[in-house]
Each structure stands twice: as C-alpha cells, then as structure tokens.
C-alpha positions in Angstrom: 25.9 36.9 3.9 26.7 40.0 1.0 25.1 43.1 1.7 22.8 44.4 -1.1 23.9 47.3 -3.4 21.7 50.2 -3.4 20.8 49.6 -6.8 19.9 45.7 -5.6 17.7 46.8 -2.8 16.0 49.2 -5.0 15.2 47.0 -7.7 13.9 44.3 -5.0 11.5 47.0 -3.5 13.3 48.8 -0.4 15.3 51.6 -1.5 16.5 52.6 2.1 19.1 50.9 4.9 19.3 51.4 8.9 20.1 55.2 9.7 17.6 56.5 6.7 14.6 58.2 7.6 11.5 56.4 6.4 8.1 57.4 4.8 5.0 55.1 3.8 5.0 54.6 -0.2 1.3 55.5 0.3 2.1 59.0 2.0 5.4 60.0 1.6 5.6 63.1 2.7 4.8 62.3 6.4 8.4 61.3 8.2 8.1 58.2 10.1 11.6 57.9 11.7 14.9 56.5 11.2 15.3 52.8 10.4 16.8 50.8 13.3 16.5 47.3 11.8 14.6 44.8 9.9 13.7 41.7 11.6 11.4 38.9 9.8 10.2 41.0 7.1 9.2 43.8 9.5 11.3 47.0 9.6 11.9 48.5 13.0 11.4 52.3 13.0 12.9 54.2 16.1 12.9 51.2 17.3 9.4 49.8 17.1 8.1 47.2 14.7 5.9 48.7 11.7 5.4 45.8 9.8 6.1 45.1 6.3 9.3 46.4 5.2 8.2 46.6 1.8 5.6 49.3 2.6 8.3 51.8 3.2 10.6 53.9 1.4 13.3 56.4 1.8 11.9 60.2 2.4 13.2 62.1 -0.8 13.9 65.0 1.6 16.7 63.3 3.3 19.5 64.0 0.7 18.3 67.5 -0.2 20.4 70.1 0.8 18.8 74.0 1.2 21.3 76.4 0.1 
C-alpha cells in the first residue's frame, strides 16, 4: 500500500502521522500526546484509543522553533 504524502493526508482530513503531537480540532491548544498508531478508523495517542482519527490534527506548535 502506497503511503500518503503530507498534502494527501491534509486534503483527506488527516494532517498528522505516527510520532506527531496530536490535538483535538475543537480545542487545538490542548496537546493530548503523541500519535502511536491507527486502527479501524481510530487514532491511538500514547497507546490509548481516542476514537475517530478525523477529530484530531497535528499540533501547530510541534514545528515552531523558539529562538
């Protein structure tokens, strides 16, 4: 199976991958933890099932560099 590019994941509603810090779309300030996997349409964050993977997104702060 071909792995999606970042653009394809964003366009499909998922802009994060395993290892990214994940936040809920309705409260993007609260980081839930790191994405540890996907199964049956659900996202696993720090090893726990958090339900629908489309309700979450990559934390905007993950790629910010403070200088």
